[in-house]
N, C-alpha and C positions, 0 to 999 in steps of 0.2 A: 519583788522582781521588777526590773526596769521594763519599760515598754519596748525596749530595743529589739527584742526577739520577734522578728517578722520574717520567718523563713519563706513565706509565700511571696514576699515582695522583693524585687530585684531592680535596682537602679542601673540602667545600662544606656549609655549615650552613643553606642556604636552606630545607631541609625540616624543620628542627627546630621542633617544636610544643610547646606548653605541656603539662606534666604536673603532677600534684598537687604542690604545694609542700611541701618539707621544711623543717626548721628551718634558717635561714640566719644566719650570723654577721655580720650587717651592723652594724658599729660606727659610732656617730655621729661625724662629724668636722665638725659644724656644717652639713653638707649633707644627710646621710642620718640618719635616726633609727634606734635599735635596734628591730628587729622580731623577733617570735617567731611561728612558724607563720603567716607573712604570706600573705594571699590576693591573687591578682592582681586589679587594679582592673577594674571593668566595662569591656568593650571600648568604644573610642571610636565614636561614631556614624558617623565617617568611615573607620573601620578604623585600626588602629594597631599599632605595634611597642613592645615593652617589652624593654629590655636590663637584666637583673638583675645587679648586682655582688655578688660574693662576696669578703669580706675575709678571706682565708685565710692571710696572711703574718704572721710575727712581726716584732718590732722596731718602728721608728717608723712611725706610721700605725695603721690603714689610713686612706687619704685619697683622696678624689675631689674634683675641682674643681667649681665651680658654673657653669662655662661649658662647654657642649657645643654643637657646631655641626655642621651637615651640609655636605658637599661633593659636587660632581657627579662624573661619570665621568672628568673631566679633572683633578680635584683642586681645582676652584674652589669657594670658599665661597659659599653662598647663604642667604637668610633662610628660616627654617622654624619650625614650631611644635614646639619641644623643651622639655620640662619635666623637672625632677628632683624626685622625692618619695621617701618611705620605701620604695617598691617598686623604684625604679631610674630609668632614663632612658626617658621616654615620647615617642614621635614620632607625631603624628596628622595633620600637614599639611606637605607638602614643596613647596608653592607651584608646582605643575605640573612639578616635577622627578620623573620616574618612577623613576629609578635613582639611588642615592645611597650614600654612606658617612657614618659619624659620626666625630667627633674629640672625644676626652674626655681631660681631664687625670687621670692615673691613676698611683698610686704603685706602682712595681716595686722592691721591696726588693732592694738590691744593684746597681741600675742608675740609677734616678732617677724623680722625680715630674715627668713630661712629658706633653705632648699626644701621644696615640697614635691611630692611625686603624684603625677596623674597617670593612672594605669587602666582607665576604663573600668573602674570598679572591680579590678582583679581579672577582667576578661582580656585586657591589653588591646592595643591598637594595631591596625594593619594598614599598610599603604594601599590606596585604591588602585584600580587598573590604570594602565597607561593612558595619559591624557585627562584623567579625572582629578578632581580635588574635593576633599571633604573639609568642612570648616567647623570648628568647635569653639564653644565659649570656654576660655581658659579658666575663668573663675569657677564655673560650674564643674568642670572636669576635675580640678584639684579638690574641690569640696566633696563631690560625689565619691571620689576614690577614697578619701579619708573616712567618710561616713561608712562606706561599705567595709573598710578594713576594721573600723571600730566595731561594727555590728558582728563581724565574724569572730573577732577576738573576744568580745563580750560574751557571745553565745558559747564559745569554747570554755571560757572561764566558768560560766554558770554551770556547765555540765560537770565541772570538777567539784562543784559545791560552793564556790565563791558567790557572794551577793554584794552588789554595789551599794554604796551609801546613797541616801536620798539626793544629796548634792550632785554626785556623779551621774546618777540617773537623770536628774533634771538637765544637766548639760548635754548628755547624749540624746535625750529626747528632743531638746530644743534644736539640736543640729539636724536631727531627722525631720522634724516638722518644717523647719525653714527650707531644707532642701526639697521637700515635697512641694512647698509653695513655689519655690524657684522653678521646679519642673513643670508647673502649670502655666508658666509664662512662655512667651515665644523664646526659643532657646538662644537665639543670638540677639536678645534684647538687653538693654541696660537694666531693666527691672529684674530679669532673671539673674544677671550678674550680681546685682546688689543683694538679693536674698541669698544667693549662693555664698557670697563673701561673708555674710553674717553666719551662715551655717558652718562655714569653715572655721571661723573664730571659736564657736562653741565646740566644734568637733575636736579642735586641737587641744583646748583646755580639758575637755572631757577625756580625751585619750590619755593625757598625762595623769590625770586624777585616777583613772581606771587602772593604769599600769602600776602606779605607786601603791594603791590600795591592794591590788593583787599581790604585789611583792611582799607587803606586810602580812597578808594572809598566808602566803607560802611560808614565811619565816615562822609564824606562830604554829603552823602545821608541822614543819620539820624540826623545830626547836633549835637549841644552841648547836653551832658548828664549832667544836673545840679546836679543829685544825685549820680553820679559816685564817688567812693571813691579811692583816691590815698593814699596808706597805707605803713607803715613800722613798724617793731618791735621797741619798745621804751625802752628796757632794758638799753640802753647806757646812759640814763639820769644819772645813778649812776656811769658811767665809764668815764665821761668827764666833763669839766666845765659846770655847769647847765645853765648859761646864754647863752653860745654858743650852747648848745643843743636846747634850746628854739628858738634861732634865726634861726638856720639852719633847724630844723625839721619843724617848722611852716611855713617857707618860701615855702617849697615844698609839705608838706603832709597835708591832712585834716582827716586822719584816722590813728589810732595807735592800736597796740596790746600790752596788758599788760598780762604777763604770771603768772599762779598760779600753777606751777608744785609742786607737793607735796614735792619732794626732789631735787629741782633744783634752778636755779637762785640765787646763793650765793651773787651776787651783791645787792640783795634786802633782804637778809636773807633767810634761808630755810623756805619755807612757812608752812610746818607742820612737825617739827622735832620730835614731839611726837604725837601719834594719838589723835586728838581732840584739839590740841593746835595750833591755826592758827595765823600767823604773818601778820597782815594786814597793819601795819604802813607804811612801805616804798611804798607799792603798792597804798595805799590810797593817799599818797602825790603825787605820779606820776600821778595818775588818775585825781586828782584835778588840777595839773599844766596843763595837757593836755586839760581838759575841759575848764579851764579858758582862754585858748588860741584858743578856737573854734575847737578843735580836737575831733572827735568822737572816743570813746574807745571801743575796743572789749576785753572781758575777754577770755583768752585762756587756754586751757589744763586743764579743770576741771578734766578729767581723761585721763591719758596717762600711760598705763601699759607697758612701756619700761623698760628693765633691768637697764638702766642708772639712772632712777629716781624713781624706785619702791623700797621702803624700805622693810626689812625683815618682819616687822609686818603687812605689807599690802599683800605681795606676798603669804604668807602662810595662808591666810583666805580661808575657804571653801566658796561655792557659796552663801549659806544663809547669812553667816557673811559678805561677800562682798556686797551683796545687802543692808544689813543694813547700812554698812559704806557709800555706795553710797548715800543712802537716807539722812543720817545725814549730810554728807559733802556738798551735793548739797544744802540742805535747809540753812545751815549755811553760805556758801559762797555767794550764790545768794541773800539770805535774807539780808545779810550785805549791798548790793548795791542797792537792789530794782530796780527801773527803770532807774538808772543812766548809765547803760551800753547800748551801741548800739546793741551789739550782744554778745551771749555767745557760746563759743565752748564747746560742751558737752563731746565728746570723740575725741581723736586724734590717728590716725594710728591703729585703732582697727580692721582693715580688715584682721585678721589672720596674722598680721605682728608683732605689738608690743603686746605681750601676755604673759607677765611675770607671770600672774595669772593662766595661763594654762587652759583656758576655751575651750570647744569644740565649733564648729561653731554655734550651736543652742543656747548655753549659751551666746555667744557673742551678738547675736541678742537680746536675752531676756534682758540681762543687759543694752544694749544700749537703748532698748525701755523703760525699767524701769527708767533709768536716765533721759530720755527726759520727761517722764510723771511727774516725781518729779520736774524737772526744769520748766515745763509748769505750774504746780500748784503753784510754788513759785513765778515766775515772768511771768505771763501770756502774757504780752505785749512785751516781748523781743524775737527777732528772735533767733532760736537755730541752731547751725551749727554742722555738722558731718565732721570732717577733715580727709583727706586721703593723704598718701604719695605714693612713689614708683609707679608712674602712669603706667609703663610698666610691673610691677609685676614680675621681674626676680626672686624674692624670691619664687614664686610658683614652678618654675622649680627646684630651689635649695632645696626647702622643709625646709626653716628655718624661725624661729621667731627672728628677730633682732640679728642674730648671733648664735642662738642655734637651734638644730634640732626640727622641728615642730612635735607635737604629733598627730595632726589631719590634714585631707585634708584642703588645703587653698583656699581662694578666691582672685580674683583680686579686686582692689578698685571698679570697675564698678559692678562686681557681688555682692559685699557687699552692695552697695547702692541699687541695685535691690532687694536684700533680705530684706533690711530694709523697703523698700516701700511695698513689698509684705506682710510684717508683720504689716503694719499700724503703723510704728514708726512715732511719731509726731515730725518732725523737718522741718526747713524752707530752710536751705542753705547747699549746697554741697561744701565743701572746697577741693581744689585740689592743691597739692604742685608740683611746676615745677622748682625745682633746676636744674641747668644744669646737665644732666645725659646721655651724649653720644647719643644725638638725635638731629636731625636738626629741624628747626622751623616747617616745615610742619608736621612732626610726632607729635609734641606737639599739633598743631592745630587740626589734625585729632582726636587725643586722647580726647581733651577737647570737641569737637563737639559731641562726643558720649553721653555726659551728658545732652545735650539739650532735649533729648527725655523724660527725667524724669519730665519735666515741673516744675522744682524748680529753685530757684535762685542759682547762682554759684559764688563762690569767689575763685580767684586765691590766695590762702591763704598764700603761702610761695614761694618765688622765690629767687634765688641767684646764683652768679657766682664769681669766683676769678678775681682779676685784675692782676694776675700774680706775679712773683717775684718783690719785691721792693729792693732797695739798702739795706735797713735795714734788711729785711727778709733773704736776701742772707748772709749778714754778721753774723747774729745770728743763721743761720742754720734752721730757722723755715720753710722756703720755698725755696727750691733750684730750679734749672732749670729742666724741665721734661726730662726724658730719653726715653720716647716713642714718637711716632709721635703726632703732635698737634691734638687736638680733634675737633676743629671747626674753620674753615676759616684760622687760623694762631695761633701761640702761644699766650696764654692769656696775655693781657696787659690792661691798663686802657681804651683804645679806644674800644677794643673788649668787655670788660665788659659792657661798655656803649651801644654798639650795642645790646647785649643780653637784658639788662634792658629796653632799649627803645622799642625793638621789643615786649617784653611780655606785657608791659603796653599798647602799641598801639593795639595789638591783643585783649587784654581784653576789651579795650574801644570800639572796633569795633563790638563787639557781644552784642546785647541788653540784653541777658539773663545772662551776667556776670556783677556783680554789683561793683566789686572792685578787685584791685591787691595790694599785700602787699609784700614788700621786707624784707628779712632777710640777713644781719643785717645793722644797721645804720653806725657803725664804725668797723674798722678792729679788734680792740681788742675784743676777745671773739666770733668772727664771726664763723658761721658754716663752711664756706669755709675760708681757709687761705687767708688773704687779700681780703675778700669778702664784706667789708663795702663800703658805699658810701662816707665816709670820711676817710682820712688816719689816721692810728694809733689810738689814742684816740680822734679823732675828730679835729685834727689840721687844716686840709684844705680839702675842697671838691675835690672829684675826677671828672674825665670827666663825669662819669655816672650821678653824681648829677647835673651837669650843663646841661647835655643833657635832663634829665628828667624835669628840670625847663622849658626849651624851648618847650619840648613836651606838657607839661601841658598847657602852654600859647597857643600853637597852637590848642590843643583840645578844649579849652574853648572859642576860637574865631572862630571855624569852622562854616561854613555856610551851611545850607541845600540847596539842589538844588531846 
């Protein structure tokens, strides 16, 4: 058993007050300027917090991102007054949220330049009284928060019967020990920051090792899940030799998504170039090919009101006109297929993110409910899905709808699902998109675990990551080498893409309430991420990720119960 179980010990930095500043090695990265013998700024008239970063590592960086955002006790992002200057991260107004954490992109040499959360070890921060300022060591706060979360999750896992490997225990113990050493230093000293930074490095690696070991342990305990769906988007059928598509796709997957975007997917013709004129031909052919080869098919994106795919004739409808369109469109599309689809995705990214039709939050819920009612009436036996992107909801802090200023207060995906259920919206599956977005694996797992409380089926509906620059992409200039620190473990390459893919399918399979995982895209050509396919180019050869997923699926399907 790891030494991590220390119920009597609690790391809490809420009582850390400012002390006279010493020389800090704050190196400019375009966000923070060099400062020497910096003095804390005058306290905010409303009371404020200052998180001081210490750039104490060698190698690439130091680097801090220009987006810092607050989240509440549930992990939901909200708008707040956060600024970054030469002193660090300043917070003076949290918009009526009394307790909060902060999320900051921070470079951890040897692990990655990601968004990490500081939440005062799960106790959360509070703004001080008017006219006062509390100063924290950012390095220490991020490290202490992650170590505390590791300890909590480790202890919960042990109670279930899981035991960590020696290697995982070593990483977790090292992070604990280094943090304890950091805590013995003057809290706003560079020595404290340096030890905390090392503690964070081991805590992050230890957290991922622990989560993956726990996932494999869960799988061995629950055994083979015969109905679990290994999925991938199928648009590439029209972008590569069709016989090769069938060969490679059916070898790995038993589930496919076929999209019905009103003004998208030109490889299959624009689905609705004119209102009421639907082009089913190419999608029908693809659906038939998939079903003939034993692949279950999901109809995707009945309604996606993103600016990329919403034509003028649709964007300018009033609410009553929009409802009428939704009814007619739903009945025609779903009626065309009847019971031949395994799942229908009714709305995509409608959680106050993709809102080209500019509905207020109540209208969004009302239209979603109406669309689901019409869908249920049309195909009563087909499961209905609500799909959600942007799992960490940075857009709420930024106040934008897919690149434009939001007209109304926004919700996170979790809050959107909560509101749909409160409104008795009739749907079966929660779709969650987990493209790689500057977060480590544990953050993704903690995020998806929140949805278990809704007691609905969950689909990891879209995942993806680049395989990094290829010789071809560098030559043609489509994807050069990154200029910022690597984001996860090391610079992206085919092996790292395979690590990400394998981890997400493994994690999904390990949780009984997750029914499927679906990758975007099958080939590089047209992929959401540059070089984000499982096959190179237009499907010439499989990448490492494809081969790794084949091995994973074989292992999962032969797993034994204890």
